[in-house]
N, C-alpha and C positions, 0 to 999 in steps of 0.2 A: 315728558316725551310722548309722542303720539305712537299709535300702533304701527304706522308705516315705517318709522325710523327703527323700531325694534326689529321688524321683519327684515329690513334691508341689511342691518348689521349682522343678523344671523346668516343671511345669504353670503356675505363677504367671508365669514368664517368657513363656510363650506367650500367656497372658491379657493381660499388659501390652502386648505387641506388637500384639495385636488392637485393644485400646482406643486406643492411640496412632495406629494406622493409620486408624481411624474418625474420630478427632479431626482428623487432617490433611485427610481428605476433606471434613469438615464446615466447615473454615475458609473454603472458597470460598463457602459458602452462608450464613455468619453475617450478612451484610448483608440477608438476606431474612427473618429472624426478627423477630417483634415484640419490642420492648423498651419499658421505661418511659421516659417523657419526664422528664428532669431539668431542662432549661432550655427556654425558648421565646424567640422574638424578638418584641419589642414594636415596632410601627411607628406613629409619631405622624404624622398627616397634617394639615397646616394649610391651610385654604382661606380666601382673602381675600373681600372684598365683591363682587368681580367673578366669583365662583364659579370661581376658578382656584387650583390647588394651587401655593402659593408656597414651601413648605418641607416636607421629609420628614425625620423624625428616627428613628433606629433605636437600639434598646437591647436588652440581654439581661436576662432575669429568671430566677431560680432558683425552681423549683416545689417545693413541699413535698408529698410523696405524690401527685404528679400534679395538684395543685390550686393555683390562684392564689386565695388567700382574699380575701374582700370588703374587709377593712380595708386590705390591701396594694394592692388595685386602686384603692380610693378615694384612698389616698395618692398613687399614681402619677398618677391623673387630675387631682388638685388641683395637684400640683407641676408638671405639664406644661401646665397651662391657659394660662399666660402665655408668649408668645414674642415677641421683638423689641419689648418694652414695650407689647404689645397684648394685651388680654384676649380669650379665645376661649371659646365655649360648646361643650359636647359635643354632637355630632350623632348619632354612631353608634359602636357597638362591634361589631366583626366578629371571630369566632373561626374560625381556619382549622386544622382538625385532620384529617390524613390517617389514617384508621383502617382501612385495608384489611387483610384477612387475607392471608397468603401464597398461599392458594388463589385469591383473587380477583384477584391481580396480573395474571395473563395475560389475564383478562377485561377488566380496566381498560386494559391496553395496547392491546387491540383496539378498545375503544369507550369513550371517556371520558365520553360524554354521560349515562350512567346513574348516575354518581357525583357527589354534591355534598358537598364537605367544608367549605363555608363556612356558618356559621350567624350570624344576627343576634341579638344579645343585647339584649332590650328592658328588662330590669331588672338592677340591680346585685346580683349574688349571687356565690357562690364559683364559679369557672370550672374545670372539670375537663377534662383532656386524656386521651383514651384512649391505650392503648399503640399504638405505631406501628412499622412496619417500619423497621429501622435505616437503610435507604437513604433514607427520606423524613423522618427526624426533623428535619433542618434546615429543612424547609419549614413546620413547624407554627409558627403565629404568632398574634398578637393585634393587630388593626388598630384604632386609635383615631382617629376623625375629628373635628377641631375646626373651627368656623367663626368667623371674626372678628366680634366683637361691635361694633355701631355705638355711637358715643359719643353718647348722648342725655342731656340734662340731667334728672336725676330730681328730682321735687318741683315742677317748674314745669309746671302743667297749664293749659291754655288753655280758657276757657269758650267753649262754642259755643252760640249762640242760634239756634233754628230759628224762622223767621218766614215767614208767608205773604205773598205779594206784595200782597195786598189789605190794607187797613188793618184793624187788629185792632178788632173790635167789643167795646166794653166796656159793661157794664151800668152805668147811672148811676142812682143813687137820689137822690131829691130829698127834702129835708126840708120837711115841711109846716108852714107857719106858721099859727097860729090866732090 
């Protein structure tokens, strides 16, 4: 071997030590970097006729490219519509996504009032979750609120007659006899 090859291999050792040292220092801060959301928690909340929560069901769902697509969402909504042999109607869909950047973290810890991570979804579309700091990934969720439907007999309508208290005046026509 020549002298040049020996010196270059020695430089590579120094470079590798430097890289491993930085990686070890960065391990402490890995939980503060943004990462892609792979899964989210679904929370189904069932409310009875007295406006009281009587059951909460939790489930995990896998996201595809940070998105819960519309067809999968519709499938989940329809499958969880019935609980305890009672039909429920969908009231609201709430998406909770903490999308703080690492630079905003200290500001958030000082004053939580300026940040709002909850959004109300008014129509059924694909739901996207933004990248989240690894420390907060478990808090991202989708809350689906159902209300118990009343059992009404469909098809039976009752006729309602509106009448005035006074007697109805009807025009009478007389047939003239000649």
